[in-house]
N, C-alpha and C positions, 0 to 999 in steps of 0.2 A: 504494500500500500504506500502511496505517495503522501508526503507532507505538503503543506501550502508552499513551502519554500521550493521544493523540487518541482512542483507544478508551475510556479511562477517562472522558474528557470527554463522549464520546457516551453513555456509560452515565448519567453525572450529568445530562445534558440530558434524557434520557428520563424521569427521575424528578423533574424540575423543580428541579434544583440547578445553581448557577453553575459555570462551568468553573474549572479550576485551572491554574497555570502550571508546576507541577512535580509529579512523583510523590512519594509518601510511602511507598515500599515498606517493608514490615515495621513501619510506624507504626500509630498508633491512630486516625487521622483517618477521616472519611467516605470520602474518595477512596482511602485505603489499603484500606479495606474493599471498595470497588468493584473495585480492582485484584485483590484475592484472588478475587473472583467471576469476573473475567476469566480468571485463571489456571485456575480450576476448569473453566470452560466450554471453554477452549481444550483442556485435557487430555481432557475428556469427548468432545468432537467428534473429536479426533485418534485416540483409542484405538480407534475403529471401523475405522480403516485405510482410506486413500484412495489414489488413484493418485499423488498428489503427496507423500505421506509414507510411501511403501512402497518397498522395494528387493527385488529378486529375483536369484537365481543368485549370491549372495554366498558366497565361500569363507571358512569359519571354521576356524581352526587351533587345536589344543589348546595350552595354555600349558605351562610347565615342570612343572606338576603333572598334566598330561594332562587338564585341565579345559577346557571351552569356556565362557569367561566372557562372559555376555550383555552386560554394561555396556561391554565394549570394542568391541562391534560397530560403533558409530556415534559414536565419539569421546566417550563418556560421556553421550550423550543417552539419555533414557528409551526403552526398547524395549517395543513391544507385539506380541502375536500372532506370536511367533517359531515357525517350523516348518521342516521339511526341504523341499527343492526339487529339481526336476530328477531327476538320476540317483539322488538320495538320498531321493526322495519316500516310498518304502516303509519307510524307517527310522523307528521309532516313538520320538520324543523328546518331552520336556516340559521346562518350566522349573521348577527347584526353587531358590528363592532367586535367586542371581545366576549360577547355572550351569545348563547343559543336563544333562538326565538321560536316559540310554538305557533306555527302558522294556523293550525286548526282552531286554537283558542285565543289567538291574537294577544299573546302575553309572553313576557320574558321570564316569568316565574314558573317554577316547577315544584310539584309536591312530592316527587319521588325520584328514584334513580332512573337512569336512561342508559340503554345499551348503545354504544357508538362504534363506528369505524372511522378511521382518518389516516391520512398520511402526514408526515412531519419532516422538518428539515434537520438532516444530519450534518455535522461538521465534515468538511471535505475529506480529512484522513479516514473517516469511518465509512466512506462510500466504497462499494465494491470496485475492484480494479478496472473491469471493463467500462464501468460508468465513469470512473475517473478519467480514463483515456478520452471518452466522448466529451466530458466537460472541458478538459484541457484543449482539445481540438476546437470546440465551439468558442471558448474564450479567446484562443489565439486568432481565430477568424475575425471575431468582432474587434479585437485589439488591432489587428492589421488594417481592417476597414477604417478604424478611427485614426490611427497614428501613421501607419505606413501602407497606404492604399496602392501597392504595386499590383497590377492586374494579374501577372503571372503567379505571384505568390498567393493572391486571394483565390485564384482558380485551384491551385494546389491544395490550399487549406479547405476549400469547399469539398473537394473530393475526400480529404481526410475525415472531415466531419461526417460525411455520408457513410463511409466505411466504419467509422467508430460507432455510429448509431446502430448499424446493422449488427455489429459484434455485441454491443451492449444488450440489444433486444434479444439476441440469441441466448446470451448468458441468463437473462431474465427468464426466458422460457424454460431453460434447463433447471434453474433454481426453483421455479414455481411449479415444476412438474406438470406443465400444461399438456393435456391430451387433446390434440386438435380434433380428433374424430368424435370427441364427446361434447364439442361446443354446439350451441343451439343452431348456429349457421350451418354446420356440417350435417346436423340431424335433419334440417330442412332439405338439404341437397340429397341425402341418402333416402329420405322418405320414411315410411313407417318401419319400426324395428322388426326383425325377423327372428324366428326360432332357430335353434341349431340345424334343423333340417331344411332351412331356407324358406319355410312357409311364413306368410305374413300373419300376424295376430293383431 
């Protein structure tokens, strides 16, 4: 797994700049600029929600004000795509600011626990390797667009982003144990299920 520093140096290398020995987070240097592109790309990829940054069947309890506060769900990490889960799937909630809102009853107060699913933001070093490569390639492309818009370099980086995305999604499918033949779309293509003797039931 890569650290933020190695990722920033990977970005700098892709645009023809020398490596640095330390980060300049919140600074005004070129590598500080590259680090901000890394953070943006990391968030953009993760907010789509993946097997490795999602949780399911989480019990959320109202606080003393009867609110379910989203930011407390994952120790302060940024939360994406929060929704009800399991026995509470049919409850219609949305996020308003930092609280959940009950759309069925037009209220932000809850009288009991709620089962939730959500994705959340991991720090870059905790992201799986294939996704780190995608994030770095994406950050390098955006960084190049912004700072060094050489057409040949941008075209090369675009190809790298596409290949990295393919590898990341392939790794996601392996980790999530996705069985393509069991998806709803493939069941429609296959038609009705058959018995072992191939007769339709």
